[in-house]
C-alpha positions as CSV (number, residue, x, y, z in Angstrom):
1,M,19.5,-94.0,-182.3
2,K,15.7,-94.1,-182.0
3,K,15.7,-97.8,-181.6
4,E,18.6,-97.7,-179.1
5,Y,16.9,-95.0,-177.0
6,G,13.6,-97.1,-177.0
7,E,15.6,-100.1,-175.8
8,M,17.5,-98.0,-173.2
9,K,14.1,-96.4,-171.9
10,N,12.5,-99.9,-171.7
11,R,15.4,-101.2,-169.7
12,W,15.3,-98.3,-167.3
13,S,11.5,-98.8,-166.9
14,S,11.7,-102.5,-166.2
15,E,14.9,-103.3,-164.2
16,S,16.7,-100.2,-162.9
17,K,19.6,-101.2,-160.6
18,V,22.7,-99.7,-159.2
19,E,25.8,-101.7,-159.8
20,H,28.5,-102.0,-157.1
21,A,26.1,-100.7,-154.5
22,H,27.2,-100.2,-151.0
23,T,26.8,-103.4,-149.0
24,L,23.4,-103.5,-147.2
25,P,22.9,-104.8,-143.7
26,S,22.2,-108.5,-143.7
27,R,18.6,-108.0,-142.7
28,E,18.1,-106.0,-145.9
29,R,19.6,-108.5,-148.2
30,G,17.3,-110.6,-150.4
31,R,14.8,-107.7,-150.9
32,A,16.6,-106.0,-153.8
33,N,13.6,-105.9,-155.9
34,T,12.4,-102.7,-154.1
35,L,13.7,-99.3,-154.8
36,K,14.7,-98.8,-151.1
37,E,17.1,-101.7,-151.2
38,K,18.4,-101.0,-154.7
39,I,19.5,-97.5,-153.8
40,F,21.6,-96.7,-150.7
41,F,21.7,-93.3,-149.2
42,P,22.1,-92.2,-145.5
43,L,18.7,-91.6,-144.1
44,S,20.0,-89.1,-141.7
45,C,20.9,-86.8,-144.7
46,F,17.4,-86.8,-146.2
47,L,14.8,-87.5,-143.4
48,L,14.4,-84.0,-142.4
49,L,15.3,-82.0,-145.5
50,G,13.0,-79.4,-147.1
51,L,11.3,-76.3,-145.7
52,F,7.8,-77.0,-147.1
53,V,8.6,-75.6,-150.4
54,S,5.9,-76.3,-153.0
55,C,6.8,-79.0,-155.5
56,G,5.7,-78.4,-159.1
57,L,6.1,-80.9,-161.8
58,S,6.5,-79.1,-165.1
59,D,6.8,-81.2,-168.2
60,K,9.1,-79.4,-170.6
61,G,8.4,-76.2,-168.9
62,E,4.6,-76.2,-169.5
63,G,2.1,-75.9,-166.6
64,K,2.6,-77.4,-163.3
65,A,1.1,-80.2,-161.2
66,S,1.9,-81.5,-157.8
67,S,3.2,-85.1,-158.0
68,C,5.1,-85.2,-154.7
69,E,5.9,-83.0,-151.8
70,A,9.3,-81.3,-152.0
71,D,10.1,-81.9,-148.3
72,E,10.1,-85.6,-149.2
73,W,13.0,-85.3,-151.7
74,A,14.5,-81.8,-152.0
75,L,17.9,-81.0,-150.4
76,T,17.1,-77.6,-148.9
77,G,18.0,-75.4,-146.0
78,F,21.5,-74.4,-147.0
79,Q,22.9,-71.5,-145.0
80,R,25.8,-69.2,-145.5
81,V,28.4,-69.4,-142.8
82,E,27.9,-66.5,-140.4
83,G,30.9,-64.1,-140.6
84,V,32.3,-65.7,-143.7
85,G,32.1,-63.9,-147.0
86,P,33.7,-65.1,-150.3
87,I,36.0,-68.1,-149.7
88,V,38.1,-67.6,-152.8
89,T,38.9,-64.2,-154.3
90,P,41.3,-62.9,-157.0
91,D,44.9,-62.4,-156.4
92,P,47.0,-60.4,-158.8
93,E,50.1,-61.6,-157.1
94,Q,49.6,-65.2,-158.3
95,K,51.7,-65.7,-161.3
96,F,52.8,-68.6,-163.5
97,F,54.5,-69.3,-166.9
98,C,51.9,-69.7,-169.6
99,P,53.1,-72.5,-172.0
100,V,51.0,-71.0,-174.8
101,K,52.0,-67.3,-174.4
102,K,55.6,-68.3,-173.3
103,Q,55.5,-65.6,-170.7
104,I,54.6,-65.0,-167.0
105,V,50.9,-64.2,-166.5
106,Q,48.8,-63.0,-163.6
107,W,46.5,-66.0,-164.1
108,E,43.8,-65.1,-161.4
109,S,44.1,-61.4,-161.3
110,D,40.6,-60.4,-162.2
111,D,38.0,-63.0,-161.1
112,T,37.7,-66.4,-159.4
113,F,34.4,-68.2,-159.6
114,N,32.3,-71.3,-160.6
115,P,34.0,-74.0,-158.5
116,A,33.9,-77.8,-158.6
117,A,34.5,-79.7,-155.3
118,V,35.4,-83.2,-154.2
119,V,36.8,-84.9,-151.2
120,Y,40.5,-85.7,-151.8
121,N,42.8,-87.3,-149.1
122,G,40.6,-86.2,-146.3
123,R,40.2,-82.7,-147.4
124,V,37.9,-80.7,-149.7
125,A,39.5,-80.0,-153.0
126,L,38.1,-77.0,-154.8
127,L,38.7,-76.4,-158.5
128,Y,37.8,-72.9,-159.4
129,R,37.7,-70.9,-162.6
130,A,40.2,-68.1,-162.6
131,E,40.4,-65.3,-165.2
132,D,43.4,-63.2,-166.1
133,H,43.4,-59.6,-167.5
134,S,43.7,-60.5,-171.1
135,G,40.3,-59.3,-172.2
136,G,37.8,-56.7,-171.4
137,G,34.9,-58.6,-169.9
138,I,32.9,-61.8,-169.8
139,G,34.0,-64.3,-172.4
140,T,37.0,-62.3,-173.6
141,R,39.7,-63.4,-171.0
142,T,41.6,-66.7,-170.6
143,S,40.3,-69.0,-168.0
144,R,42.4,-71.5,-166.1
145,L,41.5,-73.7,-163.1
146,G,43.0,-73.1,-159.7
147,L,43.1,-75.6,-156.9
148,A,42.4,-74.8,-153.2
149,L,42.3,-77.3,-150.2
150,S,40.5,-77.2,-147.0
151,G,40.3,-79.1,-143.8
152,D,37.0,-77.6,-142.6
153,G,35.2,-77.1,-145.9
154,V,35.1,-73.3,-145.4
155,H,38.7,-72.0,-145.1
156,F,40.8,-72.8,-148.1
157,E,44.5,-72.5,-149.0
158,K,45.1,-71.9,-152.7
159,N,48.0,-73.3,-154.8
160,S,50.1,-70.6,-156.3
161,E,49.7,-71.9,-159.8
162,P,46.7,-73.3,-161.8
163,C,46.4,-77.1,-161.8
164,F,44.7,-77.2,-165.2
165,Y,45.0,-74.8,-168.2
166,P,45.4,-74.5,-172.0
167,D,48.6,-75.8,-173.3
168,V,50.3,-76.5,-176.6
169,D,48.7,-80.0,-176.7
170,S,46.0,-82.0,-178.4
171,Q,43.4,-79.7,-177.1
172,Y,45.0,-76.5,-178.0
173,D,42.6,-75.5,-180.8
174,A,39.5,-76.2,-178.6
175,E,40.9,-74.4,-175.5
176,W,42.8,-71.3,-176.8
177,P,42.4,-68.4,-176.3
178,G,39.3,-68.7,-174.1
179,G,40.6,-71.4,-171.8
180,C,39.1,-74.0,-169.5
181,E,35.9,-73.1,-167.7
182,D,33.3,-74.2,-165.2
183,P,34.5,-77.6,-164.0
184,R,32.5,-80.4,-162.2
185,V,34.3,-83.3,-160.7
186,V,33.4,-86.8,-159.6
187,K,35.3,-89.7,-158.1
188,T,35.2,-93.3,-159.2
189,E,35.4,-96.3,-156.9
190,E,39.0,-96.9,-158.0
191,G,40.1,-93.5,-157.0
192,L,40.1,-91.8,-160.4
193,Y,38.8,-88.2,-160.5
194,V,36.8,-87.4,-163.6
195,M,36.3,-83.7,-164.5
196,T,33.9,-82.3,-167.1
197,Y,34.6,-78.8,-168.1
198,T,33.9,-76.3,-171.0
199,Q,36.5,-75.8,-173.6
200,W,36.3,-72.2,-174.9
201,N,38.2,-71.2,-178.1
202,R,36.0,-68.1,-178.5
203,K,34.2,-69.8,-181.4
204,V,32.0,-72.4,-179.8
205,P,32.0,-73.7,-176.2
206,R,32.0,-77.5,-175.9
207,L,31.9,-80.0,-173.2
208,A,35.1,-81.9,-172.6
209,V,36.5,-84.5,-170.1
210,A,39.8,-84.9,-168.2
211,T,41.0,-87.3,-165.5
212,T,43.6,-87.3,-162.7
213,R,44.5,-89.1,-159.5
214,D,46.4,-86.3,-157.8
215,F,45.2,-83.0,-159.3
216,K,48.7,-82.4,-160.6
217,T,49.0,-84.8,-163.6
218,W,46.0,-84.7,-165.9
219,E,44.9,-86.7,-169.1
220,K,42.8,-84.6,-171.4
221,H,40.3,-86.9,-173.2
222,G,38.8,-84.2,-175.4
223,L,35.2,-83.7,-176.3
224,A,32.6,-85.6,-174.3
225,F,30.5,-86.0,-177.5
226,G,33.3,-86.1,-180.0
227,K,33.2,-89.8,-180.9
228,C,29.5,-90.6,-180.9
229,H,27.4,-90.5,-184.2
230,D,30.5,-90.3,-186.3
231,G,31.5,-87.0,-184.9
232,R,28.2,-85.3,-185.6
233,F,28.3,-83.2,-182.4
234,A,32.0,-82.4,-182.5
235,E,31.2,-78.7,-183.4
236,T,27.9,-78.4,-181.5
237,F,27.5,-76.1,-178.5
238,S,27.5,-78.1,-175.3
239,K,28.4,-77.5,-171.7
240,S,27.5,-78.0,-168.0
241,A,27.5,-81.6,-167.0
242,S,26.3,-83.3,-163.9
243,I,27.4,-86.9,-163.7
244,V,25.1,-89.1,-161.4
245,T,26.7,-90.1,-158.1
246,R,25.8,-92.2,-155.2
247,F,26.7,-92.0,-151.5
248,T,29.2,-94.4,-149.9
249,E,31.3,-94.5,-146.8
250,D,34.1,-92.7,-148.9
251,G,31.7,-90.0,-150.1
252,L,30.0,-89.4,-153.4
253,V,31.2,-91.7,-156.2
254,A,30.0,-92.1,-159.8
255,A,27.1,-94.5,-160.1
256,K,26.0,-96.8,-162.8
257,V,22.3,-97.3,-163.5
258,S,21.3,-100.3,-165.6
259,G,25.0,-100.8,-166.4
260,K,25.5,-97.2,-167.7
261,Y,27.0,-94.1,-166.2
262,L,24.6,-91.2,-166.6
263,M,25.1,-87.5,-167.0
264,Y,22.6,-84.7,-167.1
265,W,23.9,-81.8,-169.1
266,G,23.0,-78.5,-170.9
267,E,22.6,-74.8,-170.5
268,Q,19.4,-73.9,-172.4
269,F,17.8,-77.1,-171.4
270,I,18.6,-80.3,-169.4
271,N,19.4,-83.4,-171.4
272,L,20.7,-86.9,-170.7
273,A,23.7,-88.8,-171.9
274,Y,25.2,-92.2,-171.0
275,S,28.7,-93.7,-171.0
276,D,30.5,-97.0,-170.4
277,N,33.8,-95.3,-169.3
278,L,33.0,-91.8,-168.1
279,T,35.0,-90.2,-170.8
280,D,33.1,-91.0,-174.0
281,W,29.4,-89.9,-173.8
282,E,26.4,-90.4,-176.0
283,P,23.5,-87.9,-175.7
284,L,19.9,-89.2,-175.9
285,L,18.0,-87.9,-178.9
286,D,14.3,-87.6,-179.6
287,D,12.3,-89.0,-182.6
288,N,13.6,-86.2,-184.7
289,G,17.2,-86.8,-184.0
290,D,17.6,-83.7,-181.8
291,F,18.8,-83.6,-178.2
292,L,16.2,-85.0,-175.8
293,K,15.1,-82.1,-173.8
294,L,14.0,-83.2,-170.4
295,V,13.7,-79.9,-168.6
296,L,13.1,-76.5,-170.2
297,P,12.8,-72.9,-168.9
298,R,9.3,-71.9,-167.6
299,K,7.6,-68.6,-168.2
300,G,7.0,-66.7,-165.0
301,F,9.4,-68.8,-162.9
302,F,12.9,-68.0,-161.6
303,D,14.3,-70.3,-164.5
304,S,12.3,-68.5,-167.2
305,S,15.4,-67.8,-169.3
306,L,17.6,-71.0,-169.1
307,T,18.2,-74.1,-167.0
308,E,21.8,-75.1,-166.6
309,C,23.0,-78.2,-164.8
310,G,24.8,-77.7,-161.5
311,P,26.9,-80.1,-159.2
312,P,27.0,-83.9,-159.8
313,A,23.5,-85.4,-159.4
314,L,22.6,-87.6,-156.4
315,L,21.0,-91.0,-156.5
316,T,18.6,-91.1,-153.5
317,E,15.8,-93.2,-152.2
318,K,13.3,-90.9,-153.9
319,G,15.0,-90.8,-157.3
320,I,17.8,-88.9,-159.0
321,L,18.2,-85.4,-157.5
322,L,19.7,-82.8,-159.8
323,M,20.4,-79.3,-158.6
324,Y,20.6,-76.8,-161.5
325,N,21.0,-73.1,-162.2
326,G,18.0,-71.2,-163.4
327,R,18.3,-67.7,-165.0
328,N,15.5,-65.3,-164.7
329,A,14.3,-63.7,-168.0
330,T,14.8,-60.0,-168.6
331,D,11.4,-59.5,-170.5
332,D,7.9,-59.8,-169.4
333,T,8.2,-63.6,-169.0
334,C,10.4,-63.2,-166.0
335,D,9.5,-64.0,-162.4
336,K,8.7,-60.7,-160.8
337,N,9.8,-61.9,-157.5
338,Y,13.5,-61.9,-158.6
339,T,15.8,-59.5,-160.3
340,P,15.6,-59.9,-164.1
341,G,18.7,-61.8,-165.3
342,A,19.5,-63.2,-161.9
343,Y,20.8,-66.8,-161.4
344,C,19.1,-68.7,-158.7
345,A,19.4,-72.4,-157.8
346,G,16.7,-74.9,-158.4
347,Q,16.2,-78.7,-158.0
348,V,14.5,-81.3,-160.1
349,L,13.8,-85.0,-159.3
350,F,14.1,-87.7,-162.0
351,S,12.9,-91.3,-161.6
352,S,15.8,-93.7,-160.9
353,E,13.8,-96.4,-162.8
354,N,13.5,-94.1,-165.9
355,P,16.0,-91.3,-165.6
356,T,14.2,-89.4,-168.4
357,E,11.0,-89.0,-166.3
358,V,10.6,-85.9,-164.2
359,L,8.9,-86.6,-160.8
360,G,9.1,-83.2,-159.2
361,R,10.6,-79.7,-159.6
362,L,10.8,-76.8,-157.3
363,D,8.7,-73.8,-158.2
364,E,10.8,-71.5,-156.1
365,P,14.6,-71.5,-155.9
366,F,16.2,-73.1,-152.8
367,F,19.1,-70.7,-153.0
368,K,19.2,-67.2,-154.4
369,P,21.5,-64.1,-154.5
370,E,21.3,-62.3,-151.1
371,A,24.8,-61.2,-150.0
372,D,26.4,-58.1,-151.5
373,F,29.3,-60.1,-153.0
374,E,26.7,-62.2,-154.9
375,K,25.3,-59.1,-156.5
376,S,28.4,-57.1,-157.5
377,G,31.1,-58.1,-160.0
378,Q,31.1,-59.1,-163.6
379,Y,27.4,-60.0,-163.4
380,P,25.7,-57.4,-161.2
381,M,22.2,-58.8,-161.6
382,G,23.0,-61.4,-159.1
383,T,24.4,-64.9,-159.3
384,V,24.7,-68.0,-157.1
385,F,26.0,-70.4,-159.7
386,I,26.2,-73.8,-158.1
387,E,28.8,-76.3,-159.3
388,G,30.3,-78.1,-156.3
389,L,28.7,-80.3,-153.7
390,V,30.3,-82.5,-151.1
391,Y,29.3,-84.4,-148.0
392,Y,32.1,-83.8,-145.6
393,R,32.3,-84.1,-141.8
394,D,28.6,-85.0,-141.5
395,K,27.5,-81.9,-143.4
396,W,26.7,-80.9,-146.9
397,F,28.8,-78.1,-148.5
398,L,27.5,-76.4,-151.6
399,Y,30.0,-74.2,-153.5
400,Y,29.0,-71.6,-156.0
401,G,30.2,-68.7,-158.1
402,C,29.2,-65.2,-157.0
403,A,28.4,-62.7,-159.8
404,D,31.1,-64.3,-162.0
405,S,33.7,-62.8,-159.6
406,R,34.1,-64.7,-156.3
407,V,33.5,-68.2,-154.8
408,G,31.0,-68.8,-151.9
409,V,29.9,-71.6,-149.8
410,A,26.7,-72.6,-148.0
411,V,26.3,-75.5,-145.5
412,L,23.5,-77.8,-144.7
413,D,23.9,-79.6,-141.4
414,P,21.3,-82.5,-141.2
415,R,21.6,-82.4,-137.4
416,Q,20.6,-78.8,-137.5
417,Q,17.8,-79.7,-139.8
418,A,16.4,-82.0,-137.2
419,V,16.5,-79.1,-134.7
420,D,14.9,-76.7,-137.1
421,K,12.2,-79.3,-137.9
422,L,11.1,-79.4,-134.2
423,L,12.1,-76.0,-132.8
424,V,11.1,-73.9,-135.8
425,P,13.0,-70.7,-136.3
426,H,11.0,-67.4,-136.6
427,T,11.6,-63.7,-136.1
428,L,9.2,-61.3,-134.3
429,K,9.2,-57.8,-135.8
430,A,8.1,-56.1,-132.6
431,S,6.1,-52.8,-132.7
432,N,9.0,-50.9,-131.2
433,G,11.3,-51.9,-134.1
434,V,13.2,-54.7,-132.4
435,S,13.7,-57.8,-134.4
436,L,13.6,-60.8,-131.9
437,P,14.7,-64.2,-133.2
438,F,13.0,-67.1,-131.5
439,R,12.2,-70.8,-131.8
440,L,8.8,-72.3,-131.4
441,M,7.9,-75.9,-130.8
442,E,4.4,-77.1,-131.0
443,P,3.0,-80.4,-129.6
444,E,3.7,-83.1,-132.1
445,A,0.0,-84.1,-132.5
446,L,-2.4,-81.3,-131.8
447,A,-5.7,-82.9,-130.7
448,S,-8.8,-80.9,-131.7
449,G,-10.3,-79.1,-128.8
450,K,-7.4,-79.8,-126.4
451,K,-5.4,-77.2,-124.6
452,Y,-1.6,-77.4,-124.0
453,P,0.9,-75.7,-121.7
454,L,3.3,-72.9,-122.9
455,V,6.9,-72.9,-121.7
456,V,8.9,-69.6,-122.1
457,F,12.6,-70.6,-122.0
458,L,15.1,-67.7,-121.5
459,H,18.8,-68.1,-122.1
460,G,21.8,-66.6,-120.4
461,A,24.0,-63.7,-121.5
462,G,26.5,-65.8,-123.4
463,E,23.9,-66.9,-125.8
464,R,22.8,-63.5,-127.0
465,G,23.0,-62.7,-130.8
466,T,21.0,-62.8,-134.0
467,D,21.8,-66.3,-135.4
468,N,18.6,-67.9,-133.8
469,R,20.8,-70.9,-132.7
470,N,22.9,-69.9,-129.7
471,Q,20.0,-69.7,-127.4
472,L,19.6,-73.5,-127.8
473,V,23.1,-74.3,-126.5
474,H,21.9,-74.9,-122.9
475,G,18.6,-76.7,-122.7
476,G,17.7,-77.1,-126.3
477,Q,18.3,-80.8,-126.4
478,M,15.8,-81.2,-123.5
479,W,13.0,-80.2,-125.9
480,M,14.4,-82.4,-128.7
481,N,14.1,-85.5,-126.5
482,P,11.4,-87.7,-128.0
483,Q,10.4,-88.9,-124.5
484,T,10.0,-85.3,-123.3
485,R,7.8,-84.5,-126.3
486,K,5.7,-87.6,-125.7
487,N,5.3,-87.2,-121.9
488,Y,4.9,-83.4,-121.8
489,P,3.2,-82.2,-125.1
490,S,3.5,-78.5,-125.0
491,Y,4.3,-75.2,-126.8
492,V,7.8,-74.1,-126.1
493,V,9.1,-70.6,-127.1
494,I,12.9,-69.8,-126.9
495,P,13.7,-66.3,-127.9
496,Q,17.2,-64.8,-128.4
497,C,18.2,-61.5,-126.8
498,P,20.2,-59.1,-129.0
499,W,24.0,-58.8,-128.4
500,D,23.7,-55.2,-127.2
501,A,20.8,-55.9,-124.8
502,F,19.9,-57.7,-121.6
503,W,16.5,-59.3,-120.9
504,A,15.3,-57.4,-117.9
505,Y,17.7,-54.4,-117.5
506,K,18.8,-51.5,-119.7
507,T,22.3,-51.8,-118.1
508,W,24.0,-54.6,-116.4
509,P,23.9,-54.5,-112.7
510,A,27.2,-53.6,-111.0
511,S,26.7,-56.4,-108.5
512,F,24.6,-59.5,-108.4
513,M,24.2,-59.5,-104.7
514,P,20.4,-59.6,-104.2
515,E,20.3,-56.2,-102.3
516,C,22.1,-54.5,-105.2
517,M,19.7,-55.6,-107.8
518,P,17.3,-52.9,-109.1
519,L,14.0,-52.3,-107.3
520,A,12.1,-50.8,-110.2
521,P,14.0,-51.2,-113.5
522,E,12.8,-49.6,-116.6
523,M,11.9,-52.0,-119.4
524,P,14.4,-52.1,-122.2
525,K,13.2,-52.5,-125.8
526,A,14.3,-56.2,-126.0
527,Y,12.1,-56.8,-122.9
528,E,9.2,-55.0,-124.6
529,A,9.7,-57.3,-127.6
530,L,9.8,-60.3,-125.3
531,K,6.5,-59.5,-123.7
532,E,5.0,-58.9,-127.1
533,L,6.2,-62.4,-128.1
534,I,4.8,-64.0,-125.0
535,D,1.4,-62.2,-125.7
536,S,1.4,-63.5,-129.3
537,C,2.0,-67.1,-128.0
538,L,-0.8,-66.7,-125.4
539,A,-3.1,-65.9,-128.4
540,L,-2.5,-69.3,-129.9
541,P,-5.9,-71.0,-129.9
542,Q,-4.8,-74.2,-128.1
543,V,-2.6,-72.6,-125.5
544,D,-3.9,-73.3,-121.9
545,A,-3.8,-70.0,-120.1
546,S,-3.8,-71.8,-116.7
547,R,-0.5,-73.5,-117.5
548,I,2.0,-70.8,-118.6
549,Y,5.5,-71.6,-117.4
550,V,8.7,-69.5,-117.5
551,M,12.2,-70.7,-116.8
552,G,15.5,-69.0,-117.3
553,L,19.3,-69.4,-116.8
554,S,21.5,-66.8,-115.3
555,M,20.4,-63.6,-117.1
556,G,17.3,-65.5,-118.2
557,A,16.6,-66.3,-114.5
558,M,16.8,-62.7,-113.6
559,C,14.3,-62.0,-116.3
560,T,12.2,-64.9,-115.0
561,Y,11.9,-63.2,-111.6
562,D,11.2,-59.9,-113.2
563,L,8.4,-61.3,-115.4
564,C,6.8,-62.8,-112.3
565,C,7.1,-59.5,-110.4
566,R,5.7,-57.4,-113.3
567,F,3.1,-59.9,-114.6
568,P,2.2,-62.3,-111.8
569,E,-1.2,-63.0,-113.3
570,L,0.3,-64.7,-116.3
571,F,2.2,-67.6,-114.9
572,A,1.5,-70.9,-113.1
573,A,5.1,-71.8,-112.4
574,A,8.6,-70.4,-112.7
575,V,12.1,-72.0,-112.7
576,P,14.9,-69.5,-112.1
577,I,18.3,-71.3,-112.4
578,C,21.4,-69.5,-110.9
579,G,19.6,-66.3,-110.9
580,T,19.1,-63.3,-108.5
581,V,16.5,-60.6,-107.7
582,N,16.1,-58.0,-105.0
583,P,13.9,-59.6,-102.3
584,A,12.2,-56.3,-101.8
585,R,10.8,-56.6,-105.3
586,I,9.2,-59.9,-104.5
587,A,7.7,-58.5,-101.3
588,A,6.2,-55.6,-103.2
589,S,4.6,-57.8,-106.0
590,E,1.0,-58.4,-105.6
591,G,0.0,-61.8,-106.7
592,I,3.4,-63.4,-107.1
593,E,2.4,-65.7,-104.3
594,K,0.1,-67.5,-106.8
595,I,3.1,-68.7,-108.8
596,A,4.8,-72.0,-107.9
597,F,8.6,-71.7,-107.9
598,S,11.4,-74.2,-108.2
599,L,14.8,-72.6,-107.7
600,Y,18.2,-74.2,-108.5
601,H,21.7,-72.9,-107.8
602,G,25.3,-74.1,-107.3
603,D,26.6,-73.2,-103.9
604,A,30.0,-72.5,-105.3
605,D,28.8,-70.0,-107.9
606,E,31.2,-67.1,-108.2
607,T,29.3,-65.4,-111.0
608,V,25.9,-65.0,-109.5
609,P,26.2,-65.8,-105.8
610,V,23.9,-68.4,-104.3
611,E,22.5,-65.7,-101.9
612,G,20.4,-64.5,-104.8
613,S,18.4,-67.8,-104.7
614,R,18.5,-68.1,-101.0
615,K,17.0,-64.7,-100.3
616,A,14.5,-65.1,-103.1
617,Y,13.4,-68.4,-101.5
618,R,12.9,-66.7,-98.2
619,A,11.0,-63.7,-99.7
620,L,8.7,-66.1,-101.6
621,K,8.1,-68.1,-98.4
622,E,7.1,-64.9,-96.6
623,K,4.7,-64.1,-99.4
624,G,3.0,-67.5,-99.0
625,A,4.2,-68.8,-102.4
626,S,4.8,-72.5,-103.0
627,V,8.6,-72.6,-103.5
628,R,11.4,-74.9,-103.2
629,L,15.3,-74.5,-103.6
630,K,17.8,-77.1,-104.6
631,E,21.5,-76.3,-104.1
632,F,24.2,-78.4,-105.8
633,P,27.2,-78.7,-103.6
634,G,30.5,-77.6,-105.2
635,C,28.8,-76.6,-108.4
636,G,29.7,-73.3,-110.0
637,H,27.7,-71.1,-112.4
638,G,26.7,-74.0,-114.7
639,S,24.0,-75.3,-112.3
640,W,21.6,-75.8,-115.2
641,N,23.4,-79.0,-116.1
642,P,22.6,-80.8,-112.9
643,A,19.2,-79.1,-112.7
644,F,18.1,-80.5,-116.1
645,T,18.9,-84.0,-114.8
646,E,16.8,-83.8,-111.6
647,P,14.3,-86.6,-111.7
648,D,11.3,-84.4,-111.2
649,F,12.5,-81.3,-113.1
650,L,9.9,-81.5,-115.8
651,S,7.3,-83.6,-113.9
652,W,7.1,-80.9,-111.2
653,L,6.8,-78.1,-113.8
654,F,4.1,-79.7,-115.9
655,S,2.1,-80.6,-112.8
656,Q,1.5,-76.9,-111.9
657,K,-1.6,-75.1,-112.7
658,R,-2.5,-71.4,-112.1
659,K,-4.2,-70.9,-108.8
């Protein structure tokens, strides 16, 4: 084996290639000697991934050195779906006839967790581990695999019976009474689904392989390492396999590297095995004939106790990306930032030219137990045990076990990543106790010594909340436009008002007719937090205090007027869109005439009557302010849409300077 390993390593180092690679565009053909052309992966999925997590390269768990930046290769930024808890939970009403016990059993009565996932017939197929009530705790029950299907990747419909389970068959001695555990699934180009799973006979857990084309009829192939080295590893502890996949138009499929399928595997460590057929595997060994340990636990890190392979690995432009589960130690070698014993998710990057070589490793987990259901169950120390990963409907879906009791999902939208990269999400903890989510965009290239405008953009009532996203629904794309960022480099801050608040008023006005609007409204707490946020932005060293602009839509336009009335010394220009204000407030404001105003409104607005803008225009004119009003004939309340497309909408704004 030493000689064979040496030959394999030399082959990987000299001529790594992906067989049956996705067809490249014609302009790219003929340059397959470079890594970029040898490995196909959609750039949109990886261009903007990573949240500036430090990248530490740890060789066999010892020390750390930075060999690459994590934001160049790591797949990070997964978010739990708001309002969605566990997506698969136990159901004692689910029953089936056990062919071993010869009786009806409640096969998923106690716990459902640790799922595999793959796209099957246009839907996400989830294979999850389900435990009955045959034992008293972890490792003492019988596990079977349930099947659930989803058309959106989040909401699943379960089959009433398990799709894979111990039977009186060739694998009976290996699978009974503990059962079949912790699956991972990959698809081949021919449409065959290959599942690796753990056989548990309550003596020794061992890695096994099964295949199917429809998730109903299965062929059990037995131990993954049963045939190699004359059966030497037939009784050896083994589990947790991540077969290397690549991205195609049909999703993730098993990939060959230098003519071999590759599989990272292991619980206490991460090792590597290769195969010609995806069912019979041979692990790589070191010079002493032991398993070649590529990644080990690290003292003082979140993975200080063990490293266990997660979903199928990904062949990317940067290398082979492996997500894994790291368990924190329970003694003084643990990472004090995380609960002792907790399972968090990490990532490591291997070279695609030499898959035994570690190029990078995250020092901090990219996903950790946070929700209550991830910290209560069979394993209360906290678990997000990742096993399933699919690319579906232009998003990444990561499926994981929660405290050995439930199944959860987290989603990564590359398009949202692009937004987050430019309009960076933050939260202000205001001095009055209000948490105010906001987005902040900086000029793309801050020139030393140069000052830039600041735009405060205020959303309408329908975009209130805490998700730090809804406030971008109307107008967010304007700031994402590369031409806008090039022509008008500026700071842009877009806060989000809480659901139970309004920007400028403690209570919603009974009428939006201008004479009915408050004359001297009391500042609500959300408003106080907003002013604190604006002040903090004004303190940025490269903000030009003579070019502070405020604009708002509907509720945000009302606050735009209010800010200008209260703090006229701050702003150079204001753009209220479909807003209203009591004209007497404008008349009473000293200094508001120094602000330039551009007003927009639809003349058919039935929500906020156009009289609000008309009377504001006249009041500002009487004060001597520079003001203009554009009405859109036949337009209702959504007048921000035509306003944003006005040819001089931005050029007018950015030409204004404080008088």
